[in-house]
N, C-alpha and C positions, 0 to 999 in steps of 0.2 A: 503556929497551926495548933487550933486549942486540940488538946487530947492525944499528941504525938509529942513524946520527950524529944530533946535536943538530939540524943543519940539513935532514934530511930528515923530522922528527917531525912539521912542519905539515903533511905531506902524506900521511905514511903512518902509519895509527892504532895500527900496532904489528909486533913481529915473530911472533905466536904467535895463534893463533886466538881464546882467552881475552881478551886483550890488544884485538882487535876486536869481540869480543862486548860486552866495557864499554863501549866507545866508542859501539857502536849502543844501549845501553841507555839512554846519558846523551842521545842523541841522539832516543829516543823520547820520553824525558821532556819534550821540547820540540816535541812533537806530528811530527817530523819521523821519517820512514822512511829506509832504508838499503838500497844495492846494495852487498852484502859482495863483494868480488873477491880471491882470491888472485893474489898476483905471482907473475909467470914467465911463461913463452910457448916456442914453438920447441922443445919436449921432444923429445930425441935417443934414448930409450930407453923401450921398453913398461914397464920397471920404473916408472921415474919417472912415466908415464902413470899408472901404476896408484896409486901413491902420491897424485898428485893427485885422483884418481877418490875415493879413498876419504875423503881432506880435505874435497872436498865433500859428500859422504854425510853425515860427520858434522858439518858446518857446518850443513846443513840438518835434522839431527836436534837440536841444541842451539839451532838459532832456534824450534824448536819446543816444546821444552822448557820453554825459559826464556821462553815466550811473548811474544817478540819479534814488531816489525814491520819484517820485513826478507826480501828475497830475494838471490838471486845471481847474479852474472857470472861468465862463463868462456870464456875462448879454447881453441876447439879444437884447436889445436897444442901447448896443454896437457893434450891428453889424447891427443895421438899421431897429430895428423893428420899430422904431417910423416914419421913411421913406417910407419903402416900407416893407411888411410882405415878399413877394417872395423874395427879394433880400435878406434879412436878411437869411433866410432858407438857399439859395444858398451858403451863407459866412461859416454859420455853418455846412454846409455839408462840405465844403473845411477842416475846421478843424477836424471834426467827421472823415473823409478820414485818415487824418494824425495819428489821435490818434488811430485808428484802425491798421493802418501799423506798429506801434511800442507797439500794446498792451497796451495803455494807457487807461485814462478813461477822460471825460470832465463832470462836472457839469453843468447844467445850472441855474444858479441861480435865485431865485424867487423876483420879486418885488413888488410893489406895487399891490392894488387888480384890478386897471386897467389891469393890464399885466396877471392875475393868469389863465385865461382862455386859453388866448393865448400861454401862456408859455406850459401850460398843451399839447393843440395840437399840438404843433411843435415838444415836447418832445416825442408824440405819434406814431408821424411820422418820428423822426428820430429813433426811437426805431425798426421802421420795417426796417431800411436800415444798420444801423451800430451798433455794439456791443458796441462802446464806450460811451453812454449816460446816464448819470444819472441826477436825477432831485431834486430840493432844496423843501422841504414842510414843512410849516410853522404852529405848532402846534396849534396857538391861532386862525386860522382861522375855521369857522363853515362848511365850504365845504372840511377842509383837510381828514376827514374819509374817504368820498366818494371818493377823490383826490386818496389815497393811493389805492384801491380798482383799480382802473385804471391804477396806477403804478404798482400792482399786476400782472396786464394783461399783460401790457407792456412787461418790461424785469426786473422788480422786482429791481430796484438798485435806490437808493436816499439818500439824505442827510436830515434828521431830525432837524431842530432848532426851539426856541421858537417862535420866527418871530419879528422884529426892527420897522416895520413901522407903524405908528399911523393910525389904522383903527376903524372905527364907531362900536358901539355895534351891528349894523345891519350884519357886516361883521366877526367881531372879540370878542374872550373872552375879557372881560376888566379887570378883575383880577387876579394876579400872581398865587395864588392858584391854580387856574380854569386852568391857563395854563400848570400850571406845571402837574397838574393832567392828565390832558389831553394827553401831551406830553407821560407820564407814560404809557399811555393807549396804544397809539400808537406805542410807541416802543417796548411794550410788544409783539404785533400783530406781525411789522417788524421783530423781532428778530427772531420769529419763523416761518416766510412766505417768509420774502423778500430773495433776491438772495443776496444782499447786503445792508446794512444800515448804513450810517456813523452818530454817535450820537453827534449832535453837540450843546454843552451845556460847561459852567463852572460852572454850579449848582450843588453842593455837593450831593443833595438831589437824584436828576436825575442820575448823575455818579455813585454813592452808590446802586440806585435800577438796574440800567442796567448792572450792575455788577454782582450782583445777578442775575437776570433773565438769564445772559448771561450762567451761573453755571448752574442754574437749568434745562435750555432748553438744556444745553451742544452746545451752538452754536460755530460750528466751527469758527478759528480764521479768515480763507479766507471770511468770510460772513459778518465781523463787523469790525467798526473802530471808536475809538472815535476822536473828534475834537475840537479844541479850537483856540481863535484867537492870532495871533503873538501879542505878549506884554503883555501876561497877563496870571500869574499863570507858569511860566517857569518850575518850581519845580516839580510841578503836571506833566505836560507832561513827565518829564522823569520818575517820579513814575509809572505813567499809564504804559509806556512803558517797564520798568524793571520788571511791574508785567507780561509780557509777552503778553501784549494786544498790537492788531495796535492800534497807536496814530499817527495823523497827524494835524501839523498846519497851519491855513491860511495864509498866506505870500503874503499881497498885495503891490505892486510897481508901481510907477510911477508919473509922474509930477499933477496928478489931484487928490493929496489926500486931500486939502482942502474942497472940496463939499461933497466928500463921508463922511468924518467923522461929518463933521457939519450938515449934515443930518441925519445922521445917531444918533447924539446925540442928535438932536432937534425933532425928529418923537415921541419919546417917552420918556418924563423925567424921567420914571424909570430907561432908559439904563445910563442915567447920574450918578445916584448914584449905580447903579450896577458895572459902569466902575470905579468910586471911591474908593467903596469897596474891588472891585478886585485887584487895582494896588496894593497893598501893601501885595496879602496873596499870600503863596507859591501854 
């Protein structure tokens, strides 16, 4: 994998789209779906944003052509949100149109709190025009319960994660037990009311809790999906899939791996210990 050092290969599926699509096919053979993500964010030029847009459009075409089980995830700052919000939305619309053509899905990744409201607004506008958008919400933010209500009023499709960015107590819960508790509260509501909820977590207590809620509420399989990161707990992915649940792995690729992972590990110290703890778990 050109440009990807050996120690990052566990986490990054490759430097190029063909490498990522090859890994997608391999995971599909194990009954595991994929969330494809082109690494990179905070684009500073509209030319770069257009190139990223074109890559995502081609990605969706390739997924359809190869009949892969995969949707895509994109950060709005990759589409030019820092440069021009209107252009960013037009770029997103190109991706969503392609996704709608193939009956696929596009997750709008959530970034730090300076972007939360703008991302919500763009998602709500997109959900009025396209079938494919879903949004990522972070359980540790104080505002997430109200954002859930907004999503339910839009198209009711989202991914729920704990949240990785370092945020102040003004904006976010600081203690992990509180974050886990809020995640479970939100998951309970979403499993009953959302059109589709993707449960993104490596936490066994959350996974087991959600499995029980799915059983208790008799949630149809098409309305939920478990998600985990590429490189972590592969045997657990397979176990969840073999139990009959929808299971997807977040599969990043691209040359811009270093800033992505360095930032994630630095943003919250808990992430470092969590990653190290889970590296050798099944």
